[in-house]
Each structure stands twice: as structure tokens, then as C-alpha cells.
N, C-alpha and C positions, 0 to 999 in steps of 0.2 A: 295558773296556766303553765304548761310545760313547754320548754323551748325545743324546737326541732334539733335533733342531735348534731347535724352538720353545722348548724348555725351556732350552737352552744360552744363548739370548739373554738370559734372566733370571738366569743364573748366572755371575757374573764369576769368571774364573780367579784364585784368590788367589796362585798361584805362576806367573806368566806365563813365567818363564824355563825351566820344566820342562814337558815334554809328558806325556801320560798314560802312554805306554810307559816314559818315564824315571822317573816316579814309581813305576811298578810294579816296575821293576828295583831301584830303591833300596829299596823296601819289602821285596822278596824278600831282598836282602842283609842288611837289618836283622833279618829273621825268622830266617834261618839262623844269623846271628851270635848272636842272642838265645837261640836254642835251645841252641847250643853253650855259651854262657856259663852258662846255667841248670843244665846238667848237670855242669859243671866236669870233664868228661872229654874225652879226645881225640875229634875227629870222624873217623870212619872209615867208608869205604864203598868198594865195588868199582865202579870206573868202567867204563862201556861205551864210553868214548871211546878212540880210538886214541892211542897214545903217552903215555897217562897211567899213573902208577903206582897202587898200591893205597892208597886213602884210606878211613878208617873213618868211619861216620856217627854222629851223635848217636843214642842209643837211642830218644829220642822221635820222631825222624824216621824211624828204621829200622823202627819197629813196624808190622807188617802190618795193613792194614785188613781185619779178618776177623770182628769181633764182630757179633752179630745182636741187634736190639732197637729199640725206638722211641726216637727222638731226644728227650732231655729238653728241649733248647733249643726244639725245634719245639713240644713239648707246652706248655711254659711260655708260648710266644708265640701259642699257639692255631692253629698251622699244621698242615696235613695232610701225611702222608708222600707220597713220590713215587707218581705214578699207577701203578696196575697191580701194585704190589708188596705189597699187603695189609698195609701198615704195617711190613713187615720190611725191614731193610737188605739191599742186594745185597752179595754177597761178592766183594771185589776181590782181585786177586793182587799189588797194588802196596803199597809202604810209604807211610807218611804223608808222608815227604819227597818221594817221587815224585808222590803226590797233590797236594801243595802246588805242586810245580813245574808240573804239568799245569794246575792251576787258575789259576795266575798267569801261564801262557803263557810260561814260561821254557824255553829250549832246554836239552837235556842238555849241550851244549858250554858254555853260559854257567853252568849249574849247577856243572859240574866246575871251571871257572875260579874261581868264587866260593869253593868249598870249598878249593881249593888255596891261594887267597890267605889265607883265614881260618886254614888250618893254619900257614902261614908266620907270620901275625900272632900266632897263639897261641904259637908257639915263641919268637918274639922278645919277646913280652910276658909270657912265662912264665904263661900262663893267666889273664891279667888280664881282669876282667869288662868287658862291653861298655860299660856306663855310665861306665867310667873311661877310655875312649878315644874318639877321633873317628874313626869307622869309615871314612868316605871318605878321610880323610888316611892311615890305615893301609893301605887298599887301594891307593891311588896309589903308596905307597912299596914295597909287596910284590908288585905285578904289573908285569911288564915287557912290552915290545912282543912279545917271543917267546911270550908266553902267548896271543896273539891271532893270528888268521889273517892279518891285514894291519895295516900301520901305520895305515890309515884307521880300522879298527875300534878300534885302541888309542887313537888320538887322540879319536875320538868318545866312547869310554868315559871318558877323562880329563876331557873337557869336561863330560860329565854330572855327574861327581863334583865338579868345580869349581863348577858351577851349584848343586849341592846345598849345598855349603859357603857359597856366597854367599847363598842363600836362608835357611839356618839360622843363620848368624852375623851377617849384615849386613842383609838385607832383612826378615827376620822372626825376630829373635833372641828367646830366652827372656826375657832382661832387656833393657829399652829401651836404645838407644844414643843418645848425643849425637854425631851424625856430624860436627859442626863442631869439637868439642873432642877427640874420641877419635881420636888419630893412628893407633892400631893398626887401627881399622876402615878409615880412609882408605887406609893403606898396603896392607892386605890386599885391599881392593877394587881397588887399582891393580895388585897382583900377579895377581889373578884375571883382570882384564880383559886384561892382557898375555898371560897363559897361555892364555886362551881363543883368542887369535890363533895362538899357537905352543905347543901343549901339550908338545912334545918338550923344550923348554928346561927346564921345571920338573921333568920326569921324569928327565933325564939330568944335571942340574947339582946336585951335592950341596949346594953353598953356597946356591943358590936354594931348594932344597928345605928346607934347615934354617931359613932365614929364614921361608919360608912356614909351616913347622911351628910356629915360635915364635909367629907372629902368630895362627895358628889356635888354638893352645893358650891363649894369653892371653885371647882373646875367649870361648872355650868354657868356661873355668874361672872365669868371673866369678860373683860371688854378690851377694845383695841388700845384705849388709853390707860389700861391697867387699873381703872377705878372700879369699885364695886357697883353692881347694878342688880336690879330685881329681875331683869329679863333672864330667863334660863335658856341656855343653848345646849341642847342635848340630842336633838333630832334634826338639826339644820346644817350639819356638816356634810360636805360632799365626800363620797357619793351616797352615803346612807340616806340622806333626805330624798334623793331622786329615786332610790330603790323603793323606799316606802311609798313615795308618791306614785310610782309605777304600779305598785300593788293596788292602790286606790283607783287609779284610772282604768285598770283592767276590769273593774266592776262594770264598766260601760258596755261590755260585750255580753251578748246573749250566751248563757251557759250551754244551751242546747244547739245553737247555730253560731259558732264562734266567729264566723266571718261577718257577722252583722252586729251593729250596735243595737242596744235595746231602745225602744221608742221613748223611754223616760230619761234619756241621756241628759237633757237640759237640767232636770231636777237633780240628777245624780251629780253633775258637775257643780251645780250650785252648792251642794253639800260638801263636795270634796274641796272646793276653794276655801272652805272655812278652816282648813288645816294649814293655810299658807303661813300664818304667823308662827306656828310651831315648826314647820319644815323649812322656813326661810325662803319660801317661793314668791315669785311675782309673775306678772303676765308673760314676760318673755321666757322665763324658765318653764312656766306652765306650757307654753306653746311648744317649746323644744321637747319637753318630756312627753307631752301628749302626742307630738309628732313621732317620737321614738316608739311609743306604745302602739300607735296605729301601724307604723312601719313593721314593728316586731310581730304584731298580730298578722299582718299580711304575709310575712315570711313563714311563720310557724304553722299557718293554716294552708300551706301549699301554694301560695302566690296565685290564688284564683280569683280573689275579690279585688278588682282594681279600684273600687271605691275607697278602700282603706289606704292604698298607696297614694291616690290622688289627694285624699284628705290630709295625709301626712305631709305631702309636699306643699300643700296650701298653708298649713300651719307653720311650716318651716320658713316660708316666705314672710309670714307675719313676724316671726321671731327675728328674721334678718333685719327687718325695718327697725325693730326695737333695739337690737343689739348695737346698732351704730351709735346710739346715744349713751351706751353703757361705758362707765369708766372704772368700775370696781373690778380689780383682778380676780376676785373671788368667783365671779360669774364665768370668767375665762376657764378657770379650773373645773367649774361645775359642768360645763357643756362640751369641752373639747373631746372628752372620752366618748361620749354618746355620738357626737357628730363625726368623729373619726371612724367609728364603727359603721355608721350609716353611709358615709362617703366611701369607705372601703368596699362595702357590699355593692353600692351602686356602680362604682368604677369597675369592679370586677366584671360587671355585665356590659358596661358602656365601652370599655376598652376593646371589646370584641362584640359590638352590638349586632353585627351580622349573624353571629352564632346564637344570639339571645332572642332577637326579634325577627319577625317576618310580617307579611301583610296581615296574617291572622291575629297577631297579638301586638301590633305596633302601637295600639292606643295606650298601652302602659308605658311606652318609652318616654312620652312627654313628662309623666310624673317622676320617673326615675332620673331623667336629666335635671328636672327642676330640683329634685331632692339633692342630687350631687352638687349642682351649682350653688344652691342656697347654703349647703353644708360648707362648701369650700369658701364661700364669701364670708360666712361667720367666722370660720377658722382663720382667714386672713385678717379680719378685723381683730380677732382674738390675739393674733401675733403682734398687731400694732399696739395693743395695750401694754405689752412688755416694754415699750419705748416711752411710756408715760405720755403718750400723745404728742411727743416732740417730733416724732418722725412717723408719719403715716405711710403705710405701704400702698403705693398707688399701682394697682395692677388690674388689668382687665380680666378679672377672674372668669367671667362667663365665656369670653372669646377663647382665652387660652385653654381652659378646661375642655370646652367642646371641640376646639381644634385638635387637641390631643386625642380625644375620643375618636374623631373622624380619621385622623391619620393612623392611629393604632389599629382600629378595626379594619380599615381598608387595606392596610399593609398585611394584616393577618389573612384576610380573605384572598388577597392577591397571592400570598405565599402558598396557600392551600391550592389555588387553581394552578399556580405555576408547577407545584410538585406533581399535580395530576397530569399536566400536559408536557412538562419538560423534565421528567425524571432522568437524571444523568445516566442511570443504568440502562435506559431505553435508547439513548441517543449517543452511541459511541461515534467516533470520527467517521466510520464507514456508513453511518446512518445520518449523515449531515442533512440530507434533503428531508428526511422524516422530521428532524428537529425543526427545520425551517417551516414546514407545513404546520407543525404543532404550534409554533410561535404565531403563525397566521391565525390559527384557530383561537389561540389565547387572546389575540388582539380583538377578535370578534366577541369573545366572552367578556373581556374587560369593558368593551363598549356597552354591551348589554348590562353589565354590572353598574356602569356609570349612570345609565338611564334609569335603572331600578333604584339606585341611590337617590337620584334627583326626584323621582316620583314618590318614593316611599319614606325616606328618612330626612332628606333636606328640608322639606316644608316644616318639619318638627324642629330640627336643629337650627333653622334660620331664626327662630325666636331669640336665640342666645348668640348666634354668630351670623352677621349679615352676609357673609360669603361662604355659607356652609357647603353649598354645591361646588363652589369654586375651589375650596380647600380639598374637597373629596376628589375632584378630577385632577387637581394638581398632584395629589398623592399618587393616584393611579398612573398619571403621566410619568412621574419620576420612577415608580416601581417598574413599569414596563420599559421605560427608557434604559434603565440599568441592564435589563436582560437583553434588550435589543443591541446595545453596544457590544456585548460579548459575542453575539452571533454575527454581527456585521463585520467584525474583525476577521472572522473565519471565511467570509465570502471572497473568493478569489476570481470567480468568473460569473457571468450572468447566466442563470438557469431559470426556467419557469417557476420553480419553487422559491428561489430567492426573490424574484420580482413579486410573486404573489405575497410573500411575507412582507416585503417592504411596502407594497401597496396597502396591505391590511394595516400596517403600522401607521401609514399616512392617513388612512381613513379614520383610524382610532384617534389620532392626534386632532384631526379636524373636528370629530365629534366632541372630544374633551374641551377643546378651545371654544367651540360653539356653546357648550353648556356653561363654561366659565363666563363668557361674555354675556350670555343671557341672564345669568345669575347676578351679574354685577352692573346691569344696565342702569340701575337707580342709585348706585353708590357714588361717592364723591370723586373717586379716581377712575370710575368706569371699569374697575377690575384690572387696572394696569399692574397693580402689585402682584395679583395672582398670575396674570399672563407672563410677567417677567420671571416668575418662578418656574414656568414651564419652558425649559430650554428646548428649542426645536430639535426634533428627531433628524431633520434634514433627509428624510427618506428619499425625496425626489432628487436631492443632490447625490445620494449614494446610487440611486438608480441611474442617474445621468452619468456618473463616473463609470458604472458598470457598462452602460451602453457605449460610452466613449471607448472603453477598453475593447468591447465587442467590435466596434467599428474599426479600431486600430488593428485588431487581429484580421478582420476581413480585408482591410486595405493591404496589409502586409502580404496576405495570401495572394491577393490579386497582383501585387507587384512581382511576386515570385512567379506567378503564372504568366505574366507579361514577358518576363525575361526568358522563361523556359519555352514558351510558345513561339517567340520570335526567333530563337535559336534553331528551332525545328522547321520554321516556315520556308517554303520553296517558291511561293508566289506563282503557283501554277495557274495559267489562264484557263486551262481546260477543266479545272476542278472547282466545284462549289460556285458555279455560275460566274466565274471570274472574280470572286471575292475571296480574300485570304481566310483560310479556315481559322487561323489564330485570332483574327478580329471577331469572327462569329463566336468563338469560344469565350473571348474576353468580354464581349457584350452580354453573353449569357450569364457569365459570372456576376457582372454588374447588375443585370436584371434580377438574378436570384438573390443578390444581396439586398436590393431594394425591397423585394417581396418578403424576404426574411425579416427585414427591419420592421415592416408594418405588421408582421405576425407577432412581434414582441408585445407582451401584455403590459405596455407602459402608457402613461397618460400624456407624454410630452413628445409625440412624434414630430410635431411642427417645430418644436424648439431644437431638437437634436438632428433633424433631417439635414440642415445645412452642413453639419459636421460630416455626415455620411457622404453627401453629394460632393463636398469638397475633397474628401479622401479619395473617392472613386474617380473624381474628375482628374486629380493629380496623377493617379495611376494610368488612366486612359490617355492623359496628356503625354506621359512618358512613352506609351505604346506608339502614339502618333509621331512623336519626335524620332523614335528609333525606326519607325517604318519608313520615314522619308530621309533619314540620315544616310549619307554616302551616295545619294543619287546624283550629286554634283550640282553645279550652278553654271550660269552662262560663262563666267570667267574661266571655268575649268575646261570648257570645250572650245572657246574662241581661239583661233590660231594667232600666233604672233606675226604682225604684219612686218614685211621687210622694210628696210630704210628707203626713203624717197630718192629717186634718181630722175634724170631727164632723158628723153629719147633723142638719139642721133638722127640727123636728117636722112630720110629715105631708108631707114633700117628695115631689114627684112627678118623679123623675128622667127618666122616659120623655118627659116633655114638653119637657125641655131638650135631648133628643137625637133630634130628628126626622130622618128619612132625608135630607132635603134639606140639613140643616145639618151632617151628619157630615163630619168632616175626612177627606180622602183617605187611603187606607191607606198609601201611600208616604210621605206627610207625617208620619203618626202614627208610622211606624216610625223615621223619621229623628229624631223628637223623643224617642222612648221607648226604642228598642233600642240596646244598646251597640254598640261597634265591630264591624262585620261585613264588613270588606273581604275577602271570600272570592272567589277567582277561580273560573273554570269547572271547573278540574281538581279542585276540592273540592266538587263536587256530590255528592248522595247516592250515585249509582251509583259514582262515582269513589272515594268514601270506602270503600264496600264492597269495591271491588277492592283497596284498600290493606290492608284487614283480611284479605282472602283471601291477599294477598301475604305479609304477616307471618306468618300461620298456616302458609302453605306453607313459608316459610323455617324455621319451628320444626320442622315435620315432616321436612323434608329434612336438617336438621342432625342429627337423630337417626339417619337412615339413613346419613349420611356418617360419623358417629361409629362405627356398627357396622362399616361397611366399612373404616374406618381400623384398628379393632381387629383385623380379619381380616388386613389387610396387616401390621400390627405383629407379629401372632402368627406369620406365616410368614417374617418377616425373622430374620436371625441376631442381631439386637441387641435382642431382646425384653427389656423391663424391666417386671416386674410391679409394681414399687413405685408405688402411686398412679396406676395407668394410667388410671383414670377421670378423675382430675383433669387429666391431660395432654391428654386428647382433647376436653375441654369447650370449646365456643364460649361462654364464660361471658358476655361482654359482649353478644353478639348474642342469646343466649337471654333474658337479663334485659330487654334493650331491646325484643325482640319482644313479650314479655308486657306490658311497660309501654306499648309502642306500640299494641297491640291495645286495651288498656284506654282509652288516651287517645283513640283513634279511635272507639271505641264511645261514649265520653262526648261526643265532638265531634258524632257523628251524632245522638245523643239530644238534645242541647241545640240543635243546628242545626235539627232537625225541629221541636222544641217551640217554640223562641223565635225562630226565623228563618223557616223555610219556612212554618210554620203560625201565624205571629204574627197574621195578619189574622183568623183565626177563633178564636184563643185569647185572646191578650192584648188585641187590638183589638176582639173581638166578644163573647166569653163574658160574660154577665151585665151588659153595659153597658146602663144605663137600668133597665128592669124585667127581672126574672129569667125569667119564664115565656116571653116571646117570644125570648130570647137564650140558649137552652140549648146543651148541648154537642154535639148531633148533628152540626152542620157540621164541627166540629173532628174528631170521630171518623171521619166519612166520609173526610176528606182524610188523617187519620192512618192509616187502614186501607190506603190506596193506598201510603203510604210503607212500611208493614210488608210489603206484598206485594213491593215492590221489594227490600227487604232480604232476604226469604226466597228470592227468585229468584236473587240474586247470591251471597249468602254460603252456601256449601255445607257447611262444617264445622259439625256440630251444636253443638259447644261454643262456637265463635265466634258462631254464630247466637243461641244462648241468651244469650251475653254481651251482644250488641248489643240484643236485645229487652229484656233486664233493664234496661239503662241507659236505653233509650227509655221504658220504663214508669216508672222512677224520675224521669226528667226531666219526664214528663207529670204525674205526681203532684205534683212540686214546682211545676210551672206552674199546676196547678189550685189548689194552696194559695196561690200568689202572687196569683192572681186574686181569691181569697176574702179574703185577709188584707192584701194590699198593692196592690189594684187601683185605688186612688186615688178621687177624688171622683165618678167616673162610676159607681161601684158602691155600692149600699146594700142590706142584707138585713134582712128582717123575720123574726120568729120563724116565720111560716108558710112562708117560703122554704126552711127547712131540709129539708123533705121532698123538694123538687125537687133540691136540692143533693146530698143523699145518693143520690138515684136516679141523677143524672148521674154521680156518682163510681162507682156500681156499673156503669153502662154503660161507663165508661172502663176499669175493671179487667177487665170481662168481655171487652173487645176483645182482651185478651192471653191469653184462655183457650186452653189447649193444644188443638190439633187436628192433623190429619195434616201440614199444611204448615208451620205456625208456631205461635207462642204459647209460653206459659210454664207450667210445672207449677204446681199449686195452692199448693204450699208456698212457691214463690218469690213468687207474686203476693201471698200472705198476708203474707209477710215484709216486703215493701216497701209494703204498704198499711195495715198495722196502725196505725202512728202517725198517718197521715192520718185514718183512721176515728175515732181518739180526738179529733182536732181538730174533726171534723165534728159530734161530739156537743155541742160548745160552741154550735153554731148552733141547736141545739134547746132550749137552756136559756133561761129567762126572764132579763131584764136584771138584776133584783135579785140573782138567784143568781150571775150572772156577776160582778157588782160585788163581791159578798160573797167569792167565791173569789179574785178578783183581789186584794182587800185582804189576805186571809189569806196568799196566796202572797208578797205584798209584805212582809208582816210577818215571814214566815219568812226571807226573803232579806235584808231591810235592818234588821230588828230594830225597836227603839223609834223610830228616826228616821222610820219609815214613818208613824207616827201624825200627825206634823205635816204633812209634804208629801213624797210620794214623787217621786223623779226621773223625768223623762220616759223611759219605756221605749224601748230601742233596737230596731232591726229584727233579729230573731234569725236566725242562720244555719241553724237547724233548728227547725221549728215543733213545739211539744209542748203538750198540754193541761195539763201541770203547770208551765208557764212563765208567769210574769205577763206577759211581753212578748206571748205569743200571745193571751192573754185581752184584753189592751189593744187589739190589732189587731182582734179580734172586736167589741169595744165601739165602736171608731172606725167600723166599717162597719155597726153596728146602727142600723136606721132606727126609733128611738123616742125619746120625750121624756126618759125617765129616763137613757138613755145620754148624750144630748146635754148634759143638765144636769150630769151627773157629770164629763164631760170638760171642760165649760166651767168648772165650779167648781174642779176640782182641777188642771187642766192648761192652762186657758185656750186650748184648741184652737179655731181658727176654724171656721166652718161651711163646708160644701161650696158650691162655686160654683154 
């Protein structure tokens, strides 16, 4: 058989001096001699050659090939019978000897010559067994030139036998030779070299032949203990013995259909095994060599017959079992070369098995993996022999080898797909988005590859590696992860392509982890070792960070918009239905931001929504704070009350305040009213617009919250846990409520103590009571209330404003009565007018179709004032008596001596001594004046 050229390049000829036909002829000679020797009977057969006498065959060779049945060898190796024969042997009319001659391509003439020579040797050696003779030496001695057609054939035959002796005794002896010190080897080599040039000399010269014989026998009969032995070692040195044995085993294949074994393989192997003694073979070496021959035949015939490969791997597994018990280093040397060649061939395919196998030919993969693993195991055992069994190499060869195949092959196929999808020349920096999309496509391809691996190859590889699929996906996970890291670094902002790529990577990771867990479900650690190897991509973290950056950008833009829009806002009550345009725009930006957020192709809306809401809430909160800032507070409008004095008896204040002597209003305001640096944007209409704006924000936030719930419900990331809390604009909601209240207070106190100061604080009851009543104040107040009602549309907000205005007016009325200073004095008779004016004031806020307050609200905020007004209807003695009683209750016995000067109360009450004290200070009678003079030494009014 001729080796395939490409394979022959990787297979060095271990016996370069012998060609394939020469090895085959030598093998046939050994076979015939071994069969004769095993029978210990004369070889007889009837020759068909002319001029030859009757020669008998060995019975084993003479037996007819006529039995019918399935081959046991084929059955054990898992091979099928010859095609078209239904599993039965064909009946041949030739003997086993003829079959072997035909199979080994030996002519009848050469066969006859060999048998004739062996008959002569047998007679000369008296039936000596073949292992006790050097067959080539005996044949040279017993065949003459006359046995050949020509002298050229004879000389060629002699040269071949000389080369066999050189190979078996000098080049590849059974026992190592020291060529420098062993003179026999040097002399024999010299004789052979000379004889190769002139074969006839050694054949015709008895003396030369005898010397030659002596040297051959001395080398062939060497032993390990240097003692002489009758056993001849001339064909059992490695690798000559294996090459000869290979030539014999190749006879098992059909000459016409080389991918099939002949049906008589059982009988053929039975004959071949008779050569074991000569070739130094045993069951283990036979299995390895036969495995090699089957494997070799598979390769050189085009790798089409998987039966050959399967049989080869089966034999190698048997050899693996036997090799573990071997301790002879010789066997190590004998098999390592063959196994290395087989392992190299197999690994060349397995290290890139995705290029080698597909669904159509994957059935051969199991045999190749088995071949590689068994070869590797034997070679590992072989290495351990070098340590004389003192140190065994413990290695999980199966797992480590198969894992290497998986990682190597998947790394290669990943690299191929990566180059197709991510060619750097196609994805310059300006084409970053295209690269991200390609990486997303690559993730999908790798996911498909992983499932293909799991379905096609992992079931086969799992026989040798319990986590075959896990190793595969871990490899793909690492390969893709390395690429992912490079591109993630380049992502500076969130784009649809970036998110698509990251989501594809996340899906790929989930697929790979799922396969790994499923593959490891029955393992001891549940696949934890594989999972630990798969460092998370953290795609969701990257997406979350990008979304957070997106949110940050949106919030920053909103903050800029808030500042810019507020700077341009004029709070025009006639525009936009009395709502600030800036608020409408800010709310639109917020709404657009929420809409855009839910348009993001991300799986974690519910998780990141609080971040967005919080940022938007803070920006809107700033808008609200700035919208109400500068509007003032009650303290900024309430005037400073003058120092307390007492009225002189019978004083006529009206005479002191004639119209021509009145201080100008602006001057009085300046002296009496607190800080009121209010710009035009804080006029009453503008303040009402601000209230409308904050109320509008409150209402729109509720609408936005409902819309957000709807978005969240339709997204794939709904999280029902505390969803209400997630969606609240808490800061803005609280700030709106507080802002509305603060604006309502500001309006109330601004109207009462700033806008209407001239008719209330500067005019009401100044001088005499009757000519300075409350009507002018109420007329102007009514106009203010109309403005409020016309601008503030929300009923709740309107009620709130009017309530605060009424409270401020009541407080202003009380301040006029109790802290109005020396310009005001009230007699007992004035109480009727005062009570009537107060009723006029509260009636102004009576509820009607356009404005006003319900009776319960008016009653609530006027009750205390009515109680204070009753004090103005009491006589002075009663007031003093109640004052002293309240003082005694408050200060105890110390009040009997001298009570401290009462302070100005923050809230007037008929049950507070401070309130009664202020009533006495403004009571225009002698009793009050004396009491104040005596007890507190208050000065009189100017």
C-alpha cells in the first residue's frame, strides 16, 4: 500500500534502507517460516511452477477458505461485513497460503522459492524453531543463483536480506549497541557494506560466509545479562519489527476495495500472530500496531470509511488498558513514535474541530477524540516509565486534552467570526455606531454557535469531559468579553446602537450561563467552577451608567432652562390663561424627558426611573423656590407699632390732626411700615399668576404621575414594589403647597399693610372714630378681591388666598385698635362703631357667586377678634379688675406689688393680660390714665 503524499510528509521512514516491497517480502518470508515452525511438521505443497518438485504445505496454510459466518474480529471492532454479502463470508476455492500470498502481493514464483529455501533450512537445522535462527542468514545460505531467473534477481534478493540484517542487528537492534566499543558490530557493518557492492562474493565464498555467520550470530544472540542464548534477535528491534508487522497486517485489507477488510480477517490474524516470537510482539503491541494500520488505512484511502477509524480507536483503548501494567522501557520506545503520529494527526483536526466536523460528518468525531485521548494516555503512562514507577504522573488526560480541543477550536471559530464582523478596516472611529451594531450581530452569532456546540459536539465530548458544554460557553464568554471591553471603553454617551449592543451582550451572557448551569446540573459543584470562570459582562451596569449620564445631561439642561426661563418671565396675568409661560415650558421639558426615558430600549426602566424623577424633581423644586422667592413674608409688610402711651383726660385728638397738618402718606409709610422693597413683578396680579402657576404645577404633576404609571405598566421592567413612592415628585409637591401658602400670605399682608396702608394703618380711627371709619378701606379692599377672583381660577387656591386676606385684614384691624399708637384713642361709646365696622369687614368676605368665603371659614377666623372687641364695650373698672386677675393668675403673688410691663402679644386674646393692657392704653378716660400712670408710669399721648 502506498501512503497518501501529504501524510507521508509527516511520517518519517524508520527503516530508510528498506523499501515498502522489501519489507513486505521479508514479512512474507517470516510468516511462512513462522507457520512452518509452529506446526513442527514438514512443509508440503504442490507447486504450479515449472521445473519444481513436489513440496508439501503447512496444514494451517493449506486449509481451504470455505467456512461461512460473521467475522469475530470485525464484530469486536464494530465493523460491518463486506457490502452486498448480507453478513456472510464468500466461499473461496483457495487455501489460506494462497490467500496470504495474494494479499501480500507475492508472486507464485517467489512463493515457491521461499518454500524451497525453508525446506532446505528445515532439513539442515533438523526442524529448528524459527526464533532459534536468523532467517535472512539461513536463506542466503540455502538459496543459490540457480534458484532465480537471473543473477540480477539473485543479487537484488541478497542485498535485500543484507539490508534486513543491517537494520535488525546494527541500526535497530533489540538490545542497544555501543558502536564505538563493539567490534563485532563494526566488522559486520563493514562486511555488509562490501557485500552490498558485490553480493556474489559472500554467496560463493565459504570462508567469507562463515565469518559473516559468526558475526551475525554473536550479535543476534546477545542478552540483557550478557550471557549467551539460543534465542536470536534480528527482527524484534524497534521500529523494524513494527514495520514488518505492519506489512503483515496490511494483508487484512481487500486489494480491490481498500477501505474494507477481507472477510477472512480472523484466519489471517491467526496466522500473523504466529510471527510474534520472531518480531517480539505481544497483545498490547499488536493492538497498537493494528490500530495504527487501521488508522493509516483510513487516512490513505481518503478518510471515507469511518469503520476503520472506529476500529482503530477501539483497539487503542484495549492497548491503553494493557499498557498500564507494562514496566519494560522497551515498549515505551516501541510505541511512542506511532502514538505521537496518531495523536498529532488527530489533534490537528480536534484543535479546530469546527473546521473539521459538521452535522454531516460528526459521527467520526467520537472515534478521533477516542484515538487522541487513548494515545495521549498511553504516552503519559510511557513518560511515567522513565521514573521507574517511583513517580507516577497523575493527570486527568481526558479532561485536559478535550478541554484544550474545546477552547482552541472555539477560540479559532470566534476569531473567524470576529474578523468577519469587526474588521478594523471597516470600523474607523467615524464608524463607531456601525461597529457597535456589528458587535450586537456578533453576539447573536455567538449565541447560535453556543447552542450549535451544545447540540452537536458537547454530547460527544461529554464522554471525556463532564463539563464539555460549560467549557465551551466559558471560552466563548471570555472571547466575546475581551472584545466587549474594548468597545465599552469607547462609549461616551447612550445611543440606540450602544444600548442594542449592550442588550445583545447581556442576552448572550444569559444564554451562555444557562447552558453552563444546565450542563453542570448533575456535577458535584453544580458548575460553580465554570460559572466563576465567566466574569460578568455587567452590561446592565454599563447601560445603567449610560442612562444615569443621560439623566444627568437632561437634568442639567432642565436646570439651565429653569434659570433662563425665569429670567425672562414677566408673570403676565393676561397671557396663557394666567399661568406663567415658563412653567408650561418647564413642565413640557419634564414631560418630554419622561417620554424619552421610556423610549430608551433598556430593560430596567423601573430601576432607573427614581433617578430620573429625583433629578427632574430637584430642578422643578428650584423653579418653585425661585418663583416664590422675593414675594415677601408677613414680617416684611407688618408696620412697626409705636411705643405704648396713656391718654390724657378729655383729650381731643381730632384737634391735633387737622387735614392741613396731616403727614403725607408716603412719609408716614416710610416711618411706620417695615421693609417693603418689592419690585413690579410682585404686584398683586403677578403674585396671583405665581399662585396659578404653582397650582398648575401641582395638577400637572398628578397627570404626569398617572402617565408614568401607564408607561411603567407597559414596559417589561415593571416593579410593583412601592411604585407610588417611585413616581412622586416629593420635593416639588411639598414646595408647591408651601409656596402657594407663602404667596397667599404675601398677597394678604401686602394688600393689608402695603397696598392699603393709607386707608388702614394711616387712616382708620386716626383722631376721632366716627369720621375715620372703615368704609374707605373696604372699598379699596373690594377692588383687590375682585382682582384676585378674576386671576386665580382654581377654587381651592382662591379660597386659600381669600382666607389669608381675611386673616390679615382682621389682624390689621386688631393692630389699629390695640397698637395704633398715640393718634388713636377710644371711648366706651366708640365700641358700637368698632363692632359695626368689624362686621362690615367680615361681611365683605361673604360668599357669593364670584368670590367670598363660606360662613364657617369667616366664623373661624373672626371669633377671636370678636372676643377682643367685647373688651372695648367694658367699663374701665371692669377692664382693670380683669387685667389684675389675669396678671395674678400669670405671675402669682409678685403681681400684687408691681406687675412687669406687658409685651406686645403675637396673637390678641381677651384672656391675655397683654391684650387688656393695650385696650387700657387706648382707653380715653381718666381712670385708665391714672391706672397706667400709677402702676406703669406710661407717658401721655402727644
